[in-house]
PyMOL CGO cylinders between C-alpha atoms (Angstrom):
from pymol import cmd
from pymol.cgo import CYLINDER

trace = [
    CYLINDER, 24.57, 4.59, -19.56, 24.70, 0.86, -18.75, 0.3, 1, 1, 1, 1, 1, 1,
    CYLINDER, 24.70, 0.86, -18.75, 21.65, -0.93, -17.65, 0.3, 1, 1, 1, 1, 1, 1,
    CYLINDER, 21.65, -0.93, -17.65, 21.53, -2.42, -14.03, 0.3, 1, 1, 1, 1, 1, 1,
    CYLINDER, 21.53, -2.42, -14.03, 22.00, -6.03, -15.58, 0.3, 1, 1, 1, 1, 1, 1,
    CYLINDER, 22.00, -6.03, -15.58, 25.15, -4.81, -17.45, 0.3, 1, 1, 1, 1, 1, 1,
    CYLINDER, 25.15, -4.81, -17.45, 26.46, -3.18, -14.21, 0.3, 1, 1, 1, 1, 1, 1,
    CYLINDER, 26.46, -3.18, -14.21, 25.90, -6.16, -12.24, 0.3, 1, 1, 1, 1, 1, 1,
    CYLINDER, 25.90, -6.16, -12.24, 27.45, -8.54, -14.65, 0.3, 1, 1, 1, 1, 1, 1,
    CYLINDER, 27.45, -8.54, -14.65, 30.52, -6.33, -15.03, 0.3, 1, 1, 1, 1, 1, 1,
    CYLINDER, 30.52, -6.33, -15.03, 30.77, -6.09, -11.18, 0.3, 1, 1, 1, 1, 1, 1,
    CYLINDER, 30.77, -6.09, -11.18, 30.58, -9.88, -10.82, 0.3, 1, 1, 1, 1, 1, 1,
    CYLINDER, 30.58, -9.88, -10.82, 33.10, -10.46, -13.54, 0.3, 1, 1, 1, 1, 1, 1,
    CYLINDER, 33.10, -10.46, -13.54, 35.53, -8.18, -12.08, 0.3, 1, 1, 1, 1, 1, 1,
    CYLINDER, 35.53, -8.18, -12.08, 35.10, -9.74, -8.71, 0.3, 1, 1, 1, 1, 1, 1,
    CYLINDER, 35.10, -9.74, -8.71, 35.63, -13.16, -10.25, 0.3, 1, 1, 1, 1, 1, 1,
    CYLINDER, 35.63, -13.16, -10.25, 38.90, -11.93, -11.80, 0.3, 1, 1, 1, 1, 1, 1,
    CYLINDER, 38.90, -11.93, -11.80, 40.45, -11.62, -8.26, 0.3, 1, 1, 1, 1, 1, 1,
    CYLINDER, 40.45, -11.62, -8.26, 42.93, -14.26, -7.40, 0.3, 1, 1, 1, 1, 1, 1,
    CYLINDER, 42.93, -14.26, -7.40, 41.31, -17.54, -5.67, 0.3, 1, 1, 1, 1, 1, 1,
    CYLINDER, 41.31, -17.54, -5.67, 37.77, -16.10, -5.85, 0.3, 1, 1, 1, 1, 1, 1,
    CYLINDER, 37.77, -16.10, -5.85, 34.72, -18.49, -6.58, 0.3, 1, 1, 1, 1, 1, 1,
    CYLINDER, 34.72, -18.49, -6.58, 31.13, -17.62, -6.65, 0.3, 1, 1, 1, 1, 1, 1,
    CYLINDER, 31.13, -17.62, -6.65, 28.24, -19.66, -5.06, 0.3, 1, 1, 1, 1, 1, 1,
    CYLINDER, 28.24, -19.66, -5.06, 24.69, -18.52, -6.20, 0.3, 1, 1, 1, 1, 1, 1,
    CYLINDER, 24.69, -18.52, -6.20, 22.05, -18.73, -3.69, 0.3, 1, 1, 1, 1, 1, 1,
    CYLINDER, 22.05, -18.73, -3.69, 24.38, -19.55, -0.70, 0.3, 1, 1, 1, 1, 1, 1,
    CYLINDER, 24.38, -19.55, -0.70, 22.03, -19.12, 2.15, 0.3, 1, 1, 1, 1, 1, 1,
    CYLINDER, 22.03, -19.12, 2.15, 20.11, -15.82, 1.97, 0.3, 1, 1, 1, 1, 1, 1,
    CYLINDER, 20.11, -15.82, 1.97, 22.75, -14.35, -0.37, 0.3, 1, 1, 1, 1, 1, 1,
    CYLINDER, 22.75, -14.35, -0.37, 21.95, -14.31, -4.17, 0.3, 1, 1, 1, 1, 1, 1,
    CYLINDER, 21.95, -14.31, -4.17, 25.56, -14.10, -5.33, 0.3, 1, 1, 1, 1, 1, 1,
    CYLINDER, 25.56, -14.10, -5.33, 28.02, -14.94, -2.54, 0.3, 1, 1, 1, 1, 1, 1,
    CYLINDER, 28.02, -14.94, -2.54, 31.95, -14.77, -3.29, 0.3, 1, 1, 1, 1, 1, 1,
    CYLINDER, 31.95, -14.77, -3.29, 34.47, -16.74, -1.51, 0.3, 1, 1, 1, 1, 1, 1,
    CYLINDER, 34.47, -16.74, -1.51, 38.21, -16.62, -1.35, 0.3, 1, 1, 1, 1, 1, 1,
    CYLINDER, 38.21, -16.62, -1.35, 39.14, -20.12, -0.01, 0.3, 1, 1, 1, 1, 1, 1,
    CYLINDER, 39.14, -20.12, -0.01, 36.29, -21.08, 2.41, 0.3, 1, 1, 1, 1, 1, 1,
    CYLINDER, 36.29, -21.08, 2.41, 35.75, -17.55, 3.58, 0.3, 1, 1, 1, 1, 1, 1,
    CYLINDER, 35.75, -17.55, 3.58, 32.78, -15.48, 2.11, 0.3, 1, 1, 1, 1, 1, 1,
    CYLINDER, 32.78, -15.48, 2.11, 34.11, -12.03, 1.94, 0.3, 1, 1, 1, 1, 1, 1,
    CYLINDER, 34.11, -12.03, 1.94, 31.22, -10.13, 0.11, 0.3, 1, 1, 1, 1, 1, 1,
    CYLINDER, 31.22, -10.13, 0.11, 27.86, -10.91, -1.29, 0.3, 1, 1, 1, 1, 1, 1,
    CYLINDER, 27.86, -10.91, -1.29, 25.41, -9.09, -3.58, 0.3, 1, 1, 1, 1, 1, 1,
    CYLINDER, 25.41, -9.09, -3.58, 21.68, -8.82, -2.96, 0.3, 1, 1, 1, 1, 1, 1,
    CYLINDER, 21.68, -8.82, -2.96, 19.49, -7.97, -6.04, 0.3, 1, 1, 1, 1, 1, 1,
    CYLINDER, 19.49, -7.97, -6.04, 21.05, -5.64, -8.45, 0.3, 1, 1, 1, 1, 1, 1,
    CYLINDER, 21.05, -5.64, -8.45, 24.07, -3.73, -7.06, 0.3, 1, 1, 1, 1, 1, 1,
    CYLINDER, 24.07, -3.73, -7.06, 23.52, -3.93, -3.26, 0.3, 1, 1, 1, 1, 1, 1,
    CYLINDER, 23.52, -3.93, -3.26, 26.96, -5.19, -2.03, 0.3, 1, 1, 1, 1, 1, 1,
    CYLINDER, 26.96, -5.19, -2.03, 27.56, -6.31, 1.41, 0.3, 1, 1, 1, 1, 1, 1,
    CYLINDER, 27.56, -6.31, 1.41, 31.45, -6.39, 1.89, 0.3, 1, 1, 1, 1, 1, 1,
    CYLINDER, 31.45, -6.39, 1.89, 33.29, -7.80, 4.93, 0.3, 1, 1, 1, 1, 1, 1,
    CYLINDER, 33.29, -7.80, 4.93, 36.31, -5.81, 6.08, 0.3, 1, 1, 1, 1, 1, 1,
    CYLINDER, 36.31, -5.81, 6.08, 38.61, -6.10, 8.87, 0.3, 1, 1, 1, 1, 1, 1,
    CYLINDER, 38.61, -6.10, 8.87, 37.47, -4.24, 11.91, 0.3, 1, 1, 1, 1, 1, 1,
    CYLINDER, 37.47, -4.24, 11.91, 40.07, -1.54, 11.32, 0.3, 1, 1, 1, 1, 1, 1,
    CYLINDER, 40.07, -1.54, 11.32, 39.27, -1.13, 7.70, 0.3, 1, 1, 1, 1, 1, 1,
    CYLINDER, 39.27, -1.13, 7.70, 35.66, -1.02, 8.60, 0.3, 1, 1, 1, 1, 1, 1,
    CYLINDER, 35.66, -1.02, 8.60, 35.99, 1.64, 11.00, 0.3, 1, 1, 1, 1, 1, 1,
    CYLINDER, 35.99, 1.64, 11.00, 38.08, 3.74, 8.66, 0.3, 1, 1, 1, 1, 1, 1,
    CYLINDER, 38.08, 3.74, 8.66, 35.88, 3.16, 5.58, 0.3, 1, 1, 1, 1, 1, 1,
    CYLINDER, 35.88, 3.16, 5.58, 32.71, 4.23, 7.63, 0.3, 1, 1, 1, 1, 1, 1,
    CYLINDER, 32.71, 4.23, 7.63, 34.56, 7.34, 9.18, 0.3, 1, 1, 1, 1, 1, 1,
    CYLINDER, 34.56, 7.34, 9.18, 35.51, 8.37, 5.61, 0.3, 1, 1, 1, 1, 1, 1,
    CYLINDER, 35.51, 8.37, 5.61, 32.00, 7.92, 4.27, 0.3, 1, 1, 1, 1, 1, 1,
    CYLINDER, 32.00, 7.92, 4.27, 33.07, 5.39, 1.70, 0.3, 1, 1, 1, 1, 1, 1,
    CYLINDER, 33.07, 5.39, 1.70, 30.33, 2.82, 2.56, 0.3, 1, 1, 1, 1, 1, 1,
    CYLINDER, 30.33, 2.82, 2.56, 27.30, 2.56, 4.71, 0.3, 1, 1, 1, 1, 1, 1,
    CYLINDER, 27.30, 2.56, 4.71, 26.97, 0.63, 7.96, 0.3, 1, 1, 1, 1, 1, 1,
    CYLINDER, 26.97, 0.63, 7.96, 25.63, -2.78, 7.33, 0.3, 1, 1, 1, 1, 1, 1,
    CYLINDER, 25.63, -2.78, 7.33, 22.10, -3.21, 8.59, 0.3, 1, 1, 1, 1, 1, 1,
    CYLINDER, 22.10, -3.21, 8.59, 22.40, -6.71, 10.14, 0.3, 1, 1, 1, 1, 1, 1,
    CYLINDER, 22.40, -6.71, 10.14, 25.89, -7.75, 10.75, 0.3, 1, 1, 1, 1, 1, 1,
    CYLINDER, 25.89, -7.75, 10.75, 28.27, -4.72, 11.40, 0.3, 1, 1, 1, 1, 1, 1,
    CYLINDER, 28.27, -4.72, 11.40, 29.89, -6.60, 14.17, 0.3, 1, 1, 1, 1, 1, 1,
    CYLINDER, 29.89, -6.60, 14.17, 31.22, -9.16, 11.71, 0.3, 1, 1, 1, 1, 1, 1,
    CYLINDER, 31.22, -9.16, 11.71, 32.96, -6.23, 9.68, 0.3, 1, 1, 1, 1, 1, 1,
    CYLINDER, 32.96, -6.23, 9.68, 30.42, -5.88, 7.03, 0.3, 1, 1, 1, 1, 1, 1,
    CYLINDER, 30.42, -5.88, 7.03, 29.72, -2.70, 5.36, 0.3, 1, 1, 1, 1, 1, 1,
    CYLINDER, 29.72, -2.70, 5.36, 27.15, -1.79, 2.65, 0.3, 1, 1, 1, 1, 1, 1,
    CYLINDER, 27.15, -1.79, 2.65, 27.65, -0.20, -0.78, 0.3, 1, 1, 1, 1, 1, 1,
    CYLINDER, 27.65, -0.20, -0.78, 25.16, 0.12, -3.61, 0.3, 1, 1, 1, 1, 1, 1,
    CYLINDER, 25.16, 0.12, -3.61, 26.20, 0.20, -7.25, 0.3, 1, 1, 1, 1, 1, 1,
    CYLINDER, 26.20, 0.20, -7.25, 23.69, 2.56, -8.88, 0.3, 1, 1, 1, 1, 1, 1,
    CYLINDER, 23.69, 2.56, -8.88, 25.66, 3.59, -11.92, 0.3, 1, 1, 1, 1, 1, 1,
    CYLINDER, 25.66, 3.59, -11.92, 28.92, 3.44, -13.76, 0.3, 1, 1, 1, 1, 1, 1,
    CYLINDER, 28.92, 3.44, -13.76, 30.65, 5.83, -11.36, 0.3, 1, 1, 1, 1, 1, 1,
    CYLINDER, 30.65, 5.83, -11.36, 30.08, 3.53, -8.53, 0.3, 1, 1, 1, 1, 1, 1,
    CYLINDER, 30.08, 3.53, -8.53, 31.88, 0.53, -9.97, 0.3, 1, 1, 1, 1, 1, 1,
    CYLINDER, 31.88, 0.53, -9.97, 35.31, 1.74, -9.06, 0.3, 1, 1, 1, 1, 1, 1,
    CYLINDER, 35.31, 1.74, -9.06, 34.58, 2.87, -5.59, 0.3, 1, 1, 1, 1, 1, 1,
    CYLINDER, 34.58, 2.87, -5.59, 32.84, -0.50, -4.95, 0.3, 1, 1, 1, 1, 1, 1,
    CYLINDER, 32.84, -0.50, -4.95, 35.77, -2.46, -6.34, 0.3, 1, 1, 1, 1, 1, 1,
    CYLINDER, 35.77, -2.46, -6.34, 38.23, -0.43, -4.09, 0.3, 1, 1, 1, 1, 1, 1,
    CYLINDER, 38.23, -0.43, -4.09, 36.34, -1.73, -1.08, 0.3, 1, 1, 1, 1, 1, 1,
    CYLINDER, 36.34, -1.73, -1.08, 35.99, -5.28, -2.51, 0.3, 1, 1, 1, 1, 1, 1,
    CYLINDER, 35.99, -5.28, -2.51, 39.70, -5.49, -3.29, 0.3, 1, 1, 1, 1, 1, 1,
    CYLINDER, 39.70, -5.49, -3.29, 40.48, -4.30, 0.27, 0.3, 1, 1, 1, 1, 1, 1,
    CYLINDER, 40.48, -4.30, 0.27, 38.35, -7.13, 1.65, 0.3, 1, 1, 1, 1, 1, 1,
    CYLINDER, 38.35, -7.13, 1.65, 39.79, -9.65, -0.72, 0.3, 1, 1, 1, 1, 1, 1,
    CYLINDER, 39.79, -9.65, -0.72, 43.30, -8.60, 0.13, 0.3, 1, 1, 1, 1, 1, 1,
    CYLINDER, 43.30, -8.60, 0.13, 42.52, -9.04, 3.77, 0.3, 1, 1, 1, 1, 1, 1,
    CYLINDER, 42.52, -9.04, 3.77, 40.76, -12.45, 3.50, 0.3, 1, 1, 1, 1, 1, 1,
    CYLINDER, 40.76, -12.45, 3.50, 43.11, -13.78, 0.75, 0.3, 1, 1, 1, 1, 1, 1,
    CYLINDER, 43.11, -13.78, 0.75, 46.24, -12.70, 2.67, 0.3, 1, 1, 1, 1, 1, 1,
    CYLINDER, 46.24, -12.70, 2.67, 45.13, -14.39, 5.75, 0.3, 1, 1, 1, 1, 1, 1,
    CYLINDER, 45.13, -14.39, 5.75, 44.73, -17.57, 3.77, 0.3, 1, 1, 1, 1, 1, 1,
    CYLINDER, 44.73, -17.57, 3.77, 47.96, -17.35, 1.74, 0.3, 1, 1, 1, 1, 1, 1,
    CYLINDER, 47.96, -17.35, 1.74, 46.06, -17.10, -1.54, 0.3, 1, 1, 1, 1, 1, 1,
    CYLINDER, 46.06, -17.10, -1.54, 47.97, -13.99, -2.62, 0.3, 1, 1, 1, 1, 1, 1,
    CYLINDER, 47.97, -13.99, -2.62, 51.27, -15.55, -1.76, 0.3, 1, 1, 1, 1, 1, 1,
    CYLINDER, 51.27, -15.55, -1.76, 50.49, -18.73, -3.62, 0.3, 1, 1, 1, 1, 1, 1,
    CYLINDER, 50.49, -18.73, -3.62, 48.98, -16.85, -6.76, 0.3, 1, 1, 1, 1, 1, 1,
    CYLINDER, 48.98, -16.85, -6.76, 52.26, -14.71, -6.90, 0.3, 1, 1, 1, 1, 1, 1,
    CYLINDER, 52.26, -14.71, -6.90, 54.50, -17.77, -6.58, 0.3, 1, 1, 1, 1, 1, 1,
    CYLINDER, 54.50, -17.77, -6.58, 52.77, -19.38, -9.55, 0.3, 1, 1, 1, 1, 1, 1,
    CYLINDER, 52.77, -19.38, -9.55, 53.73, -16.42, -11.85, 0.3, 1, 1, 1, 1, 1, 1,
]
cmd.load_cgo(trace, "trace")
């Protein structure tokens, strides 16, 4: 079983491997904030508490399917919450994070630009 620190590090590294993603530590109230272009698409509070911004349609579907929790402070912005407690939580978290990344990177042309460089 991986420690919380190892899980958090693996999660961060996987997020940073997505095309066009940068990290800003201590961005406002967020300990680890992840951006695609100029848009923060997710952030992590503490060890494993992920707040992930989705399109409104994706947010509605994900919540209806029970794949995430309602975000406490900013549900109107499309945010959902997901907590990574153990190794089994990593892939479901990354599924939500990839969904968010695909939405925001696609809106900014990051995915097209990255693909054209291959």
